All heavy atoms as TSV, in Angstrom:
chain	resi	resn	atom	element	x	y	z
A	1	THR	N	N	197.886	159.584	0.004
A	1	THR	CA	C	196.764	160.031	-0.857
A	1	THR	C	C	197.094	161.361	-1.542
A	1	THR	O	O	197.762	162.192	-0.931
A	1	THR	CB	C	195.426	160.252	-0.074
A	1	THR	OG1	O	195.745	161.113	0.960
A	1	THR	CG2	C	194.961	158.922	0.568
A	2	THR	N	N	196.653	161.484	-2.790
A	2	THR	CA	C	196.970	162.739	-3.489
A	2	THR	C	C	195.764	163.660	-3.405
A	2	THR	O	O	194.622	163.234	-3.351
A	2	THR	CB	C	197.265	162.437	-4.995
A	2	THR	OG1	O	196.168	161.688	-5.479
A	2	THR	CG2	C	198.510	161.550	-5.138
A	3	ALA	N	N	196.019	164.951	-3.462
A	3	ALA	CA	C	194.994	165.858	-3.485
A	3	ALA	C	C	194.173	165.769	-4.662
A	3	ALA	O	O	194.738	165.562	-5.761
A	3	ALA	CB	C	195.614	167.267	-3.254
A	4	SER	N	N	192.855	165.969	-4.571
A	4	SER	CA	C	192.009	165.859	-5.686
A	4	SER	C	C	192.136	167.087	-6.674
A	4	SER	O	O	192.340	168.235	-6.183
A	4	SER	CB	C	190.644	165.805	-5.271
A	4	SER	OG	O	189.697	165.997	-6.412
A	5	GLU	N	N	192.133	166.813	-7.977
A	5	GLU	CA	C	192.263	167.950	-8.869
A	5	GLU	C	C	190.861	168.213	-9.514
A	5	GLU	O	O	190.757	168.961	-10.364
A	5	GLU	CB	C	193.254	167.619	-9.972
A	5	GLU	CG	C	194.692	167.568	-9.395
A	5	GLU	CD	C	195.697	167.293	-10.428
A	5	GLU	OE1	O	195.348	167.430	-11.649
A	5	GLU	OE2	O	196.859	166.855	-10.077
A	6	ASN	N	N	189.920	167.469	-9.028
A	6	ASN	CA	C	188.523	167.685	-9.569
A	6	ASN	C	C	187.906	168.934	-8.978
A	6	ASN	O	O	188.194	169.323	-7.881
A	6	ASN	CB	C	187.613	166.491	-9.179
A	6	ASN	CG	C	187.955	165.246	-9.904
A	6	ASN	OD1	O	188.445	165.194	-11.046
A	6	ASN	ND2	N	187.777	164.107	-9.229
A	7	PRO	N	N	187.131	169.615	-9.808
A	7	PRO	CA	C	186.506	170.880	-9.309
A	7	PRO	C	C	185.489	170.512	-8.205
A	7	PRO	O	O	185.005	169.435	-8.132
A	7	PRO	CB	C	185.776	171.485	-10.565
A	7	PRO	CG	C	185.660	170.373	-11.469
A	7	PRO	CD	C	186.739	169.364	-11.244
A	8	GLN	N	N	185.333	171.507	-7.331
A	8	GLN	CA	C	184.405	171.360	-6.277
A	8	GLN	C	C	183.114	172.076	-6.575
A	8	GLN	O	O	183.150	173.213	-7.117
A	8	GLN	CB	C	184.980	171.903	-4.970
A	8	GLN	CG	C	186.311	171.295	-4.660
A	8	GLN	CD	C	186.310	170.482	-3.278
A	8	GLN	OE1	O	186.310	171.115	-2.271
A	8	GLN	NE2	N	186.369	169.216	-3.453
A	9	LEU	N	N	181.971	171.510	-6.219
A	9	LEU	CA	C	180.677	172.114	-6.402
A	9	LEU	C	C	180.008	172.299	-5.055
A	9	LEU	O	O	180.331	171.564	-4.133
A	9	LEU	CB	C	179.740	171.261	-7.319
A	9	LEU	CG	C	180.221	170.954	-8.700
A	9	LEU	CD1	C	179.364	170.049	-9.437
A	9	LEU	CD2	C	180.392	172.282	-9.527
A	10	ILE	N	N	179.152	173.272	-4.973
A	10	ILE	CA	C	178.385	173.468	-3.740
A	10	ILE	C	C	176.900	173.230	-4.039
A	10	ILE	O	O	176.390	173.573	-5.113
A	10	ILE	CB	C	178.554	174.867	-3.134
A	10	ILE	CG1	C	178.011	174.893	-1.765
A	10	ILE	CG2	C	178.102	175.972	-4.070
A	10	ILE	CD1	C	178.594	176.071	-0.911
A	11	ILE	N	N	176.268	172.443	-3.175
A	11	ILE	CA	C	174.814	172.174	-3.309
A	11	ILE	C	C	173.990	173.429	-3.062
A	11	ILE	O	O	174.196	174.079	-1.863
A	11	ILE	CB	C	174.418	171.023	-2.404
A	11	ILE	CG1	C	175.268	169.749	-2.717
A	11	ILE	CG2	C	172.893	170.773	-2.547
A	11	ILE	CD1	C	175.005	169.244	-4.090
A	12	THR	N	N	173.102	173.835	-3.910
A	12	THR	CA	C	172.387	175.167	-3.709
A	12	THR	C	C	170.873	174.853	-3.284
A	12	THR	O	O	170.241	175.727	-2.912
A	12	THR	CB	C	172.341	175.911	-4.986
A	12	THR	OG1	O	171.774	175.154	-6.056
A	12	THR	CG2	C	173.713	176.301	-5.317
A	13	GLY	N	N	170.462	173.564	-3.326
A	13	GLY	CA	C	169.129	173.266	-2.899
A	13	GLY	C	C	169.152	172.535	-1.586
A	13	GLY	O	O	170.267	172.059	-1.191
A	14	ASP	N	N	168.088	172.373	-0.906
A	14	ASP	CA	C	168.037	171.672	0.380
A	14	ASP	C	C	167.444	170.266	0.149
A	14	ASP	O	O	166.396	170.108	-0.451
A	14	ASP	CB	C	167.302	172.471	1.421
A	14	ASP	CG	C	167.711	172.006	2.777
A	14	ASP	OD1	O	168.813	171.490	2.883
A	14	ASP	OD2	O	166.947	172.303	3.813
A	15	GLY	N	N	168.110	169.238	0.629
A	15	GLY	CA	C	167.615	167.854	0.528
A	15	GLY	C	C	167.717	167.468	-0.865
A	15	GLY	O	O	166.775	166.739	-1.420
A	16	VAL	N	N	168.726	167.822	-1.583
A	16	VAL	CA	C	168.922	167.393	-2.971
A	16	VAL	C	C	169.243	165.855	-3.039
A	16	VAL	O	O	170.174	165.376	-2.474
A	16	VAL	CB	C	170.074	168.138	-3.694
A	16	VAL	CG1	C	170.333	167.743	-5.027
A	16	VAL	CG2	C	169.772	169.667	-3.621
A	17	ARG	N	N	168.464	165.207	-3.827
A	17	ARG	CA	C	168.578	163.705	-3.965
A	17	ARG	C	C	169.885	163.412	-4.763
A	17	ARG	O	O	170.134	163.899	-5.835
A	17	ARG	CB	C	167.383	163.087	-4.615
A	17	ARG	CG	C	166.188	163.163	-3.729
A	17	ARG	CD	C	164.982	162.504	-4.455
A	17	ARG	NE	N	163.795	162.629	-3.693
A	17	ARG	CZ	C	162.783	163.456	-3.773
A	17	ARG	NH1	N	163.010	164.421	-4.758
A	17	ARG	NH2	N	161.740	163.458	-3.067
A	18	VAL	N	N	170.633	162.452	-4.232
A	18	VAL	CA	C	171.737	161.883	-4.948
A	18	VAL	C	C	171.332	160.494	-5.519
A	18	VAL	O	O	170.752	159.714	-4.835
A	18	VAL	CB	C	172.947	161.709	-3.921
A	18	VAL	CG1	C	174.089	161.087	-4.630
A	18	VAL	CG2	C	173.243	162.952	-3.249
A	19	ARG	N	N	171.595	160.362	-6.827
A	19	ARG	CA	C	171.081	159.190	-7.492
A	19	ARG	C	C	172.243	158.294	-8.124
A	19	ARG	O	O	173.235	158.911	-8.491
A	19	ARG	CB	C	170.071	159.516	-8.536
A	19	ARG	CG	C	168.824	160.212	-7.948
A	19	ARG	CD	C	167.899	160.649	-9.068
A	19	ARG	NE	N	166.746	161.440	-8.524
A	19	ARG	CZ	C	165.615	160.858	-8.241
A	19	ARG	NH1	N	165.368	159.599	-8.368
A	19	ARG	NH2	N	164.563	161.555	-7.690
A	20	SER	N	N	172.038	157.054	-8.209
A	20	SER	CA	C	173.085	156.205	-8.738
A	20	SER	C	C	173.032	156.284	-10.308
A	20	SER	O	O	174.071	155.850	-10.971
A	20	SER	CB	C	172.813	154.706	-8.282
A	20	SER	OG	O	171.510	154.291	-8.700
A	21	THR	N	N	171.951	156.679	-10.876
A	21	THR	CA	C	171.792	156.884	-12.295
A	21	THR	C	C	171.175	158.187	-12.553
A	21	THR	O	O	170.501	158.746	-11.774
A	21	THR	CB	C	170.944	155.751	-13.031
A	21	THR	OG1	O	169.642	155.842	-12.338
A	21	THR	CG2	C	171.565	154.337	-12.839
A	22	PRO	N	N	171.506	158.847	-13.836
A	22	PRO	CA	C	170.995	160.225	-14.183
A	22	PRO	C	C	169.595	160.115	-14.587
A	22	PRO	O	O	169.256	160.403	-15.693
A	22	PRO	CB	C	171.910	160.691	-15.130
A	22	PRO	CG	C	172.401	159.445	-15.825
A	22	PRO	CD	C	172.420	158.363	-14.803
A	23	SER	N	N	168.600	159.792	-13.575
A	23	SER	CA	C	167.214	159.553	-14.050
A	23	SER	C	C	166.331	159.799	-12.841
A	23	SER	O	O	166.623	159.461	-11.726
A	23	SER	CB	C	167.014	158.116	-14.529
A	23	SER	OG	O	165.609	157.812	-14.630
A	24	THR	N	N	165.188	160.405	-13.071
A	24	THR	CA	C	164.273	160.587	-11.997
A	24	THR	C	C	162.961	159.754	-12.298
A	24	THR	O	O	161.895	159.982	-11.749
A	24	THR	CB	C	163.736	162.060	-11.924
A	24	THR	OG1	O	163.207	162.442	-13.209
A	24	THR	CG2	C	164.889	162.967	-11.558
A	25	GLU	N	N	163.093	158.660	-13.113
A	25	GLU	CA	C	161.933	157.896	-13.525
A	25	GLU	C	C	161.365	157.127	-12.321
A	25	GLU	O	O	160.164	156.963	-12.234
A	25	GLU	CB	C	162.272	156.918	-14.679
A	25	GLU	CG	C	162.444	157.586	-15.906
A	25	GLU	CD	C	162.519	156.650	-17.177
A	25	GLU	OE1	O	162.413	155.518	-16.922
A	25	GLU	OE2	O	162.657	157.138	-18.232
A	26	ASP	N	N	162.185	156.693	-11.418
A	26	ASP	CA	C	161.636	156.117	-10.188
A	26	ASP	C	C	162.604	156.487	-9.032
A	26	ASP	O	O	163.666	157.044	-9.330
A	26	ASP	CB	C	161.405	154.591	-10.365
A	26	ASP	CG	C	162.676	153.850	-10.565
A	26	ASP	OD1	O	163.695	154.008	-9.885
A	26	ASP	OD2	O	162.632	152.955	-11.508
A	27	ASP	N	N	162.304	156.053	-7.841
A	27	ASP	CA	C	163.138	156.426	-6.708
A	27	ASP	C	C	164.091	155.327	-6.303
A	27	ASP	O	O	164.714	155.520	-5.278
A	27	ASP	CB	C	162.184	156.881	-5.511
A	27	ASP	CG	C	161.613	158.226	-5.913
A	27	ASP	OD1	O	161.982	158.890	-6.808
A	27	ASP	OD2	O	160.550	158.542	-5.132
A	28	SER	N	N	164.119	154.196	-7.019
A	28	SER	CA	C	164.973	153.109	-6.625
A	28	SER	C	C	166.466	153.425	-6.779
A	28	SER	O	O	167.295	152.741	-6.142
A	28	SER	CB	C	164.666	151.876	-7.462
A	28	SER	OG	O	165.035	152.098	-8.801
A	29	ASN	N	N	166.786	154.495	-7.502
A	29	ASN	CA	C	168.199	154.911	-7.676
A	29	ASN	C	C	168.649	155.940	-6.749
A	29	ASN	O	O	169.759	156.469	-6.814
A	29	ASN	CB	C	168.421	155.322	-9.130
A	29	ASN	CG	C	167.695	156.601	-9.438
A	29	ASN	OD1	O	166.782	156.987	-8.725
A	29	ASN	ND2	N	168.021	157.166	-10.630
A	30	ILE	N	N	167.850	156.331	-5.698
A	30	ILE	CA	C	168.273	157.380	-4.732
A	30	ILE	C	C	169.218	156.782	-3.782
A	30	ILE	O	O	168.894	155.807	-3.040
A	30	ILE	CB	C	167.020	157.984	-3.984
A	30	ILE	CG1	C	166.199	158.681	-5.080
A	30	ILE	CG2	C	167.425	158.905	-2.924
A	30	ILE	CD1	C	164.877	159.297	-4.435
A	31	LEU	N	N	170.392	157.388	-3.649
A	31	LEU	CA	C	171.412	156.913	-2.702
A	31	LEU	C	C	171.372	157.737	-1.329
A	31	LEU	O	O	171.798	157.184	-0.334
A	31	LEU	CB	C	172.776	157.070	-3.274
A	31	LEU	CG	C	173.127	156.359	-4.588
A	31	LEU	CD1	C	174.523	156.784	-5.138
A	31	LEU	CD2	C	172.993	154.867	-4.381
A	32	GLY	N	N	170.762	158.865	-1.426
A	32	GLY	CA	C	170.794	159.740	-0.225
A	32	GLY	C	C	170.442	161.196	-0.588
A	32	GLY	O	O	170.014	161.418	-1.758
A	33	LYS	N	N	170.563	162.066	0.350
A	33	LYS	CA	C	170.210	163.482	0.111
A	33	LYS	C	C	171.398	164.349	0.640
A	33	LYS	O	O	172.112	163.941	1.534
A	33	LYS	CB	C	168.940	163.843	0.825
A	33	LYS	CG	C	167.742	163.293	0.300
A	33	LYS	CD	C	166.412	163.730	0.976
A	33	LYS	CE	C	165.171	163.068	0.343
A	33	LYS	NZ	N	164.080	163.527	1.117
A	34	LEU	N	N	171.591	165.485	-0.014
A	34	LEU	CA	C	172.570	166.366	0.381
A	34	LEU	C	C	171.977	167.715	0.852
A	34	LEU	O	O	171.030	168.257	0.308
A	34	LEU	CB	C	173.543	166.706	-0.783
A	34	LEU	CG	C	174.422	165.560	-1.181
A	34	LEU	CD1	C	175.214	165.858	-2.452
A	34	LEU	CD2	C	175.391	165.172	-0.062
A	35	ALA	N	N	172.423	168.185	1.986
A	35	ALA	CA	C	171.902	169.534	2.552
A	35	ALA	C	C	172.476	170.623	1.753
A	35	ALA	O	O	173.559	170.582	1.178
A	35	ALA	CB	C	172.301	169.619	4.004
A	36	LYS	N	N	171.796	171.785	1.858
A	36	LYS	CA	C	172.318	173.025	1.178
A	36	LYS	C	C	173.742	173.328	1.774
A	36	LYS	O	O	174.019	173.141	2.939
A	36	LYS	CB	C	171.332	174.150	1.491
A	36	LYS	CG	C	171.638	175.397	0.682
A	36	LYS	CD	C	170.604	176.462	0.882
A	36	LYS	CE	C	170.875	177.638	-0.071
A	36	LYS	NZ	N	170.214	178.766	0.294
A	37	ASP	N	N	174.567	173.900	0.836
A	37	ASP	CA	C	175.935	174.369	1.162
A	37	ASP	C	C	176.848	173.170	1.391
A	37	ASP	O	O	178.055	173.348	1.766
A	37	ASP	CB	C	175.984	175.263	2.414
A	37	ASP	CG	C	175.251	176.584	2.150
A	37	ASP	OD1	O	175.122	177.001	0.954
A	37	ASP	OD2	O	174.653	177.149	3.170
A	38	THR	N	N	176.459	171.902	1.032
A	38	THR	CA	C	177.396	170.830	1.104
A	38	THR	C	C	178.332	170.925	-0.057
A	38	THR	O	O	177.935	171.212	-1.169
A	38	THR	CB	C	176.655	169.478	1.002
A	38	THR	OG1	O	175.696	169.440	2.099
A	38	THR	CG2	C	177.553	168.306	1.095
A	39	VAL	N	N	179.596	170.707	0.179
A	39	VAL	CA	C	180.579	170.765	-0.911
A	39	VAL	C	C	180.776	169.287	-1.496
A	39	VAL	O	O	181.041	168.410	-0.699
A	39	VAL	CB	C	181.937	171.412	-0.470
A	39	VAL	CG1	C	182.962	171.322	-1.616
A	39	VAL	CG2	C	181.674	172.900	-0.050
A	40	VAL	N	N	180.736	169.177	-2.807
A	40	VAL	CA	C	180.964	167.802	-3.334
A	40	VAL	C	C	181.999	167.938	-4.409
A	40	VAL	O	O	182.346	169.008	-4.991
A	40	VAL	CB	C	179.612	167.291	-3.982
A	40	VAL	CG1	C	178.606	167.044	-2.882
A	40	VAL	CG2	C	179.072	168.147	-5.044
A	41	GLU	N	N	182.662	166.778	-4.710
A	41	GLU	CA	C	183.604	166.722	-5.755
A	41	GLU	C	C	183.053	166.340	-7.129
A	41	GLU	O	O	182.182	165.375	-7.164
A	41	GLU	CB	C	184.697	165.603	-5.388
A	41	GLU	CG	C	185.870	165.635	-6.175
A	41	GLU	CD	C	186.903	164.737	-5.658
A	41	GLU	OE1	O	187.143	164.659	-4.396
A	41	GLU	OE2	O	187.384	163.833	-6.447
A	42	CYS	N	N	183.201	167.165	-8.127
A	42	CYS	CA	C	182.633	166.952	-9.376
A	42	CYS	C	C	183.427	166.043	-10.236
A	42	CYS	O	O	184.689	166.319	-10.390
A	42	CYS	CB	C	182.482	168.313	-10.158
A	42	CYS	SG	S	181.713	168.213	-11.787
A	43	LEU	N	N	182.878	164.985	-10.690
A	43	LEU	CA	C	183.617	164.031	-11.568
A	43	LEU	C	C	183.385	164.291	-13.081
A	43	LEU	O	O	184.021	163.663	-13.936
A	43	LEU	CB	C	183.200	162.570	-11.263
A	43	LEU	CG	C	183.480	162.166	-9.804
A	43	LEU	CD1	C	183.027	160.787	-9.600
A	43	LEU	CD2	C	184.971	162.301	-9.517
A	44	GLY	N	N	182.498	165.241	-13.363
A	44	GLY	CA	C	182.217	165.520	-14.787
A	44	GLY	C	C	180.732	165.844	-15.006
A	44	GLY	O	O	179.954	165.711	-14.118
A	45	ILE	N	N	180.415	166.138	-16.162
A	45	ILE	CA	C	179.097	166.329	-16.644
A	45	ILE	C	C	178.509	165.073	-17.234
A	45	ILE	O	O	179.203	164.360	-17.988
A	45	ILE	CB	C	179.010	167.490	-17.700
A	45	ILE	CG1	C	179.632	168.751	-17.130
A	45	ILE	CG2	C	177.518	167.737	-18.061
A	45	ILE	CD1	C	179.049	169.327	-15.835
A	46	SER	N	N	177.303	164.694	-16.842
A	46	SER	CA	C	176.735	163.475	-17.373
A	46	SER	C	C	176.407	163.624	-18.821
A	46	SER	O	O	176.215	164.673	-19.345
A	46	SER	CB	C	175.429	163.193	-16.588
A	46	SER	OG	O	174.682	162.166	-17.231
A	47	ASP	N	N	176.441	162.468	-19.563
A	47	ASP	CA	C	175.984	162.478	-20.964
A	47	ASP	C	C	174.504	162.870	-21.067
A	47	ASP	O	O	174.037	163.349	-22.001
A	47	ASP	CB	C	176.177	161.112	-21.553
A	47	ASP	CG	C	177.763	160.749	-21.715
A	47	ASP	OD1	O	178.467	161.670	-21.718
A	47	ASP	OD2	O	178.026	159.552	-21.684
A	48	ASP	N	N	173.752	162.592	-19.912
A	48	ASP	CA	C	172.349	162.926	-19.974
A	48	ASP	C	C	172.248	164.475	-19.591
A	48	ASP	O	O	172.690	164.889	-18.473
A	48	ASP	CB	C	171.601	162.058	-18.967
A	48	ASP	CG	C	171.607	160.653	-19.387
A	48	ASP	OD1	O	172.703	159.950	-19.046
A	48	ASP	OD2	O	170.690	160.200	-19.894
A	49	PRO	N	N	171.577	165.248	-20.376
A	49	PRO	CA	C	171.459	166.688	-20.033
A	49	PRO	C	C	170.805	166.940	-18.689
A	49	PRO	O	O	169.866	166.197	-18.344
A	49	PRO	CB	C	170.591	167.216	-21.125
A	49	PRO	CG	C	170.640	166.247	-22.266
A	49	PRO	CD	C	170.911	164.896	-21.618
A	50	GLY	N	N	171.336	167.878	-17.966
A	50	GLY	CA	C	170.768	168.254	-16.692
A	50	GLY	C	C	171.298	167.514	-15.464
A	50	GLY	O	O	170.842	167.682	-14.316
A	51	TRP	N	N	172.352	166.712	-15.665
A	51	TRP	CA	C	172.934	165.962	-14.615
A	51	TRP	C	C	174.447	166.177	-14.403
A	51	TRP	O	O	175.103	166.357	-15.439
A	51	TRP	CB	C	172.712	164.497	-14.721
A	51	TRP	CG	C	171.225	164.113	-14.671
A	51	TRP	CD1	C	170.344	164.031	-15.744
A	51	TRP	CD2	C	170.460	163.818	-13.511
A	51	TRP	NE1	N	169.078	163.751	-15.327
A	51	TRP	CE2	C	169.168	163.567	-13.955
A	51	TRP	CE3	C	170.782	163.699	-12.151
A	51	TRP	CZ2	C	168.119	163.264	-13.106
A	51	TRP	CZ3	C	169.754	163.413	-11.297
A	51	TRP	CH2	C	168.479	163.182	-11.789
A	52	VAL	N	N	174.907	166.204	-13.221
A	52	VAL	CA	C	176.312	166.278	-12.945
A	52	VAL	C	C	176.755	165.086	-12.182
A	52	VAL	O	O	176.105	164.613	-11.258
A	52	VAL	CB	C	176.588	167.583	-12.064
A	52	VAL	CG1	C	178.049	167.649	-11.705
A	52	VAL	CG2	C	176.154	168.875	-12.793
A	53	LYS	N	N	177.936	164.558	-12.513
A	53	LYS	CA	C	178.469	163.366	-11.839
A	53	LYS	C	C	179.319	163.863	-10.680
A	53	LYS	O	O	180.207	164.670	-10.815
A	53	LYS	CB	C	179.299	162.568	-12.923
A	53	LYS	CG	C	179.650	161.150	-12.395
A	53	LYS	CD	C	180.591	160.499	-13.424
A	53	LYS	CE	C	179.995	160.241	-14.768
A	53	LYS	NZ	N	180.946	159.478	-15.649
A	54	ILE	N	N	179.082	163.311	-9.518
A	54	ILE	CA	C	179.850	163.680	-8.317
A	54	ILE	C	C	180.403	162.414	-7.639
A	54	ILE	O	O	179.882	161.261	-7.970
A	54	ILE	CB	C	178.976	164.420	-7.266
A	54	ILE	CG1	C	177.782	163.605	-6.809
A	54	ILE	CG2	C	178.414	165.761	-7.951
A	54	ILE	CD1	C	177.110	164.116	-5.540
A	55	LEU	N	N	181.198	162.594	-6.658
A	55	LEU	CA	C	181.704	161.565	-5.808
A	55	LEU	C	C	180.906	161.610	-4.528
A	55	LEU	O	O	180.807	162.597	-3.872
A	55	LEU	CB	C	183.173	161.800	-5.512
A	55	LEU	CG	C	183.935	160.632	-4.780
A	55	LEU	CD1	C	183.967	159.442	-5.739
A	55	LEU	CD2	C	185.310	161.051	-4.411
A	56	TYR	N	N	180.216	160.437	-4.244
A	56	TYR	CA	C	179.386	160.378	-3.009
A	56	TYR	C	C	179.677	159.092	-2.403
A	56	TYR	O	O	179.437	158.057	-2.928
A	56	TYR	CB	C	177.969	160.393	-3.546
A	56	TYR	CG	C	176.864	160.324	-2.391
A	56	TYR	CD1	C	176.651	161.470	-1.599
A	56	TYR	CD2	C	176.158	159.254	-2.119
A	56	TYR	CE1	C	175.701	161.367	-0.586
A	56	TYR	CE2	C	175.257	159.128	-1.169
A	56	TYR	CZ	C	175.052	160.259	-0.320
A	56	TYR	OH	O	174.074	160.166	0.695
A	57	ASN	N	N	180.258	159.160	-1.154
A	57	ASN	CA	C	180.664	158.010	-0.392
A	57	ASN	C	C	181.560	157.142	-1.265
A	57	ASN	O	O	181.376	155.862	-1.281
A	57	ASN	CB	C	179.441	157.142	0.075
A	57	ASN	CG	C	178.592	157.938	1.057
A	57	ASN	OD1	O	179.098	158.925	1.757
A	57	ASN	ND2	N	177.400	157.552	1.220
A	58	ASP	N	N	182.494	157.708	-1.856
A	58	ASP	CA	C	183.464	156.978	-2.658
A	58	ASP	C	C	182.932	156.343	-3.911
A	58	ASP	O	O	183.536	155.368	-4.373
A	58	ASP	CB	C	184.343	156.042	-1.867
A	58	ASP	CG	C	185.164	156.763	-0.760
A	58	ASP	OD1	O	185.692	157.862	-1.098
A	58	ASP	OD2	O	185.304	156.176	0.300
A	59	THR	N	N	181.733	156.779	-4.349
A	59	THR	CA	C	181.128	156.140	-5.424
A	59	THR	C	C	180.633	157.196	-6.440
A	59	THR	O	O	180.308	158.287	-6.021
A	59	THR	CB	C	179.800	155.356	-4.968
A	59	THR	OG1	O	180.193	154.443	-3.968
A	59	THR	CG2	C	179.138	154.698	-6.098
A	60	GLU	N	N	180.672	156.929	-7.770
A	60	GLU	CA	C	180.143	157.782	-8.734
A	60	GLU	C	C	178.524	157.970	-8.469
A	60	GLU	O	O	177.920	156.883	-8.426
A	60	GLU	CB	C	180.358	157.323	-10.090
A	60	GLU	CG	C	181.781	157.634	-10.598
A	60	GLU	CD	C	181.870	157.240	-12.112
A	60	GLU	OE1	O	180.965	156.987	-12.860
A	60	GLU	OE2	O	183.107	157.284	-12.584
A	61	ALA	N	N	178.144	159.095	-8.515
A	61	ALA	CA	C	176.657	159.360	-8.354
A	61	ALA	C	C	176.319	160.597	-9.124
A	61	ALA	O	O	177.166	161.290	-9.632
A	61	ALA	CB	C	176.339	159.532	-6.867
A	62	TYR	N	N	175.008	160.871	-9.160
A	62	TYR	CA	C	174.545	162.019	-9.944
A	62	TYR	C	C	173.566	162.869	-9.141
A	62	TYR	O	O	172.788	162.412	-8.333
A	62	TYR	CB	C	173.671	161.496	-11.189
A	62	TYR	CG	C	174.545	160.581	-12.105
A	62	TYR	CD1	C	174.756	159.263	-11.865
A	62	TYR	CD2	C	175.249	161.163	-13.235
A	62	TYR	CE1	C	175.547	158.426	-12.778
A	62	TYR	CE2	C	176.007	160.445	-14.038
A	62	TYR	CZ	C	176.143	159.120	-13.825
A	62	TYR	OH	O	176.966	158.365	-14.636
A	63	VAL	N	N	173.679	164.176	-9.436
A	63	VAL	CA	C	172.694	165.161	-8.929
A	63	VAL	C	C	172.297	166.026	-10.062
A	63	VAL	O	O	173.007	166.240	-11.026
A	63	VAL	CB	C	173.301	166.029	-7.788
A	63	VAL	CG1	C	173.610	165.141	-6.532
A	63	VAL	CG2	C	174.626	166.763	-8.212
A	64	SER	N	N	171.151	166.585	-9.917
A	64	SER	CA	C	170.557	167.513	-10.898
A	64	SER	C	C	171.365	168.774	-10.989
A	64	SER	O	O	171.794	169.352	-9.952
A	64	SER	CB	C	169.131	167.923	-10.547
A	64	SER	OG	O	168.742	168.947	-11.446
A	65	SER	N	N	171.776	169.210	-12.183
A	65	SER	CA	C	172.604	170.406	-12.347
A	65	SER	C	C	171.975	171.631	-11.924
A	65	SER	O	O	172.489	172.712	-11.719
A	65	SER	CB	C	173.120	170.501	-13.748
A	65	SER	OG	O	172.000	170.569	-14.656
A	66	ASP	N	N	170.569	171.546	-11.691
A	66	ASP	CA	C	169.858	172.703	-11.242
A	66	ASP	C	C	170.129	173.079	-9.821
A	66	ASP	O	O	169.815	174.214	-9.356
A	66	ASP	CB	C	168.280	172.411	-11.217
A	66	ASP	CG	C	167.793	172.272	-12.685
A	66	ASP	OD1	O	168.545	172.720	-13.622
A	66	ASP	OD2	O	166.738	171.729	-12.840
A	67	PHE	N	N	170.762	172.152	-9.071
A	67	PHE	CA	C	170.985	172.330	-7.570
A	67	PHE	C	C	172.435	172.319	-7.174
A	67	PHE	O	O	172.701	172.148	-6.018
A	67	PHE	CB	C	170.253	171.191	-6.847
A	67	PHE	CG	C	168.758	171.187	-7.117
A	67	PHE	CD1	C	168.142	170.093	-7.673
A	67	PHE	CD2	C	167.916	172.316	-6.794
A	67	PHE	CE1	C	166.841	170.031	-8.002
A	67	PHE	CE2	C	166.534	172.141	-7.027
A	67	PHE	CZ	C	166.046	171.111	-7.704
A	68	VAL	N	N	173.293	172.594	-8.131
A	68	VAL	CA	C	174.705	172.723	-7.809
A	68	VAL	C	C	175.240	174.024	-8.512
A	68	VAL	O	O	174.701	174.468	-9.418
A	68	VAL	CB	C	175.514	171.557	-8.260
A	68	VAL	CG1	C	175.190	170.253	-7.618
A	68	VAL	CG2	C	175.463	171.369	-9.807
A	69	SER	N	N	176.306	174.527	-7.902
A	69	SER	CA	C	176.912	175.736	-8.324
A	69	SER	C	C	178.436	175.572	-8.161
A	69	SER	O	O	178.875	174.932	-7.248
A	69	SER	CB	C	176.440	176.952	-7.599
A	69	SER	OG	O	177.003	178.090	-8.074
A	70	GLN	N	N	179.210	176.112	-9.113
A	70	GLN	CA	C	180.662	176.112	-8.896
A	70	GLN	C	C	181.105	177.021	-7.834
A	70	GLN	O	O	180.489	178.051	-7.605
A	70	GLN	CB	C	181.358	176.462	-10.186
A	70	GLN	CG	C	181.203	175.479	-11.219
A	70	GLN	CD	C	182.267	175.614	-12.409
A	70	GLN	OE1	O	182.538	176.761	-12.738
A	70	GLN	NE2	N	182.789	174.562	-13.011
A	71	ILE	N	N	182.063	176.601	-7.008
A	71	ILE	CA	C	182.541	177.452	-5.981
A	71	ILE	C	C	183.464	178.434	-6.587
A	71	ILE	O	O	184.369	178.163	-7.374
A	71	ILE	CB	C	183.311	176.642	-4.939
A	71	ILE	CG1	C	182.329	175.613	-4.272
A	71	ILE	CG2	C	184.083	177.495	-3.896
A	71	ILE	CD1	C	182.892	174.676	-3.283
A	72	GLU	N	N	183.299	179.746	-6.210
A	72	GLU	CA	C	184.197	180.786	-6.666
A	72	GLU	C	C	185.523	180.688	-5.830
A	72	GLU	O	O	185.466	180.992	-4.630
A	72	GLU	CB	C	183.509	182.185	-6.493
A	72	GLU	CG	C	182.247	182.289	-7.210
A	72	GLU	CD	C	182.360	182.169	-8.700
A	72	GLU	OE1	O	183.414	182.636	-9.315
A	72	GLU	OE2	O	181.440	181.628	-9.301
A	73	SER	N	N	186.596	180.324	-6.470
A	73	SER	CA	C	187.849	180.012	-5.710
A	73	SER	C	C	188.434	181.262	-5.196
A	73	SER	O	O	189.027	181.323	-4.149
A	73	SER	CB	C	188.852	179.222	-6.515
A	73	SER	OG	O	188.976	179.933	-7.846
A	74	GLU	N	N	188.263	182.445	-5.905
A	74	GLU	CA	C	188.818	183.638	-5.424
A	74	GLU	C	C	188.016	184.338	-4.256
A	74	GLU	O	O	188.559	185.085	-3.552
A	74	GLU	CB	C	188.909	184.738	-6.572
A	74	GLU	CG	C	189.684	184.324	-7.814
A	74	GLU	CD	C	188.737	183.593	-8.791
A	74	GLU	OE1	O	188.165	182.600	-8.491
A	74	GLU	OE2	O	188.683	184.098	-9.870
A	75	SER	N	N	186.841	183.949	-4.155
A	75	SER	CA	C	185.920	184.543	-3.174
A	75	SER	C	C	186.347	184.115	-1.703
A	75	SER	O	O	186.816	182.987	-1.512
A	75	SER	CB	C	184.466	184.185	-3.354
A	75	SER	OG	O	183.663	184.459	-2.375
A	76	ASP	N	N	186.210	185.004	-0.765
A	76	ASP	CA	C	186.456	184.704	0.620
A	76	ASP	C	C	185.200	184.273	1.357
A	76	ASP	O	O	185.184	184.075	2.569
A	76	ASP	CB	C	187.086	185.873	1.327
A	76	ASP	CG	C	188.469	186.187	0.795
A	76	ASP	OD1	O	189.079	185.293	0.276
A	76	ASP	OD2	O	188.922	187.370	0.974
A	77	GLY	N	N	184.111	184.122	0.618
A	77	GLY	CA	C	182.832	183.840	1.313
A	77	GLY	C	C	182.160	185.084	1.889
A	77	GLY	O	O	182.561	186.218	1.449
A	78	GLU	N	N	181.229	184.974	2.770
A	78	GLU	CA	C	180.500	186.125	3.257
A	78	GLU	C	C	180.741	186.341	4.724
A	78	GLU	O	O	180.997	185.375	5.500
A	78	GLU	CB	C	178.987	185.973	3.022
A	78	GLU	CG	C	178.741	185.898	1.539
A	78	GLU	CD	C	177.244	185.717	1.238
A	78	GLU	OE1	O	176.469	185.710	2.243
A	78	GLU	OE2	O	176.874	185.628	0.112
């Protein structure tokens, strides 16, 4: 396996819903939830404003961009 070159994001909200489509119109697209401080692999920005595409259980999924933050690679944490 090769190391991923995708940027890593950290979840900043608690219980952030992961969705199969970039929509909150109904809850049928919810795949699961992510806890705060979970690190996810970013696959890109969705064409729909306000959504980020991530890798979730080896599947493309979406989370609201309000609840993710880029990891500061130079930082050593707290």
